[in-house]
N, C-alpha and C positions, 0 to 999 in steps of 0.2 A: 206612390206617385207624388204625394205632397212633398216629400223630402228630395225630390229630383231624381234624375237618372242615376241609377246605381247607388242610391242613397247618399249622394255626394253633397246634399244640402241645396236648398233653393229658397231665395228670399228670406222670409222669417223662419223657415223650417231648417233646423240644424242638420249638420252632417251626421249620419249614423254609420256610414262605411268606415271600417277600421276601428271603431270603438271597441272596448273590451266587452265581451259577452255579459260578464257579471254586472257591469255598469248599466248596460241596456236592459237587462232583466230587472234590475232594481228600479229603473225609471218606469218601466211598464207596470211593475207591481205597484209603484207609487200612484200611477194614474188609476189603476184598478181599485185600489183601496181608498182613494180620495185624499191621500196625504200629499200628493202632487196634483193640485187642481188648477194650474194655470193654463191648461190647454183642453178646453171642453171637447174638441174634436177627438183627442186621444182617449179621453175617458169613454166616449161612445165607442171607439174602435176596440178597446180592450175589455169592455164591460163583461162580455160573455165568453171570453177566452179562458181556457184551462191553463194551469201552470205549464203543462207540456207545450201548449200552443205559444205561450209567452216565450218560453225558452227557444222554441223553433224560430219564432219571428226574430228574436234577438240574435241568434246564431246566423240566420240568413243576412240580416242587415250588417252585422259585423264582418261577414265574409265578402262583402261587395267591394 
């Protein structure tokens, strides 16, 4: 929802739709590990996600 309809981006939230799955997975893993800490909301979103869930979320966003 934060990233807008169909993950097209909204205000300060970047476009996810059409991004490479590998790129999105790397970003999500960065939030989870704390190496990418500039978005506290994302850290909270991915904190308890499994690797499989991160991959599924990335695949979904990329396919929009």
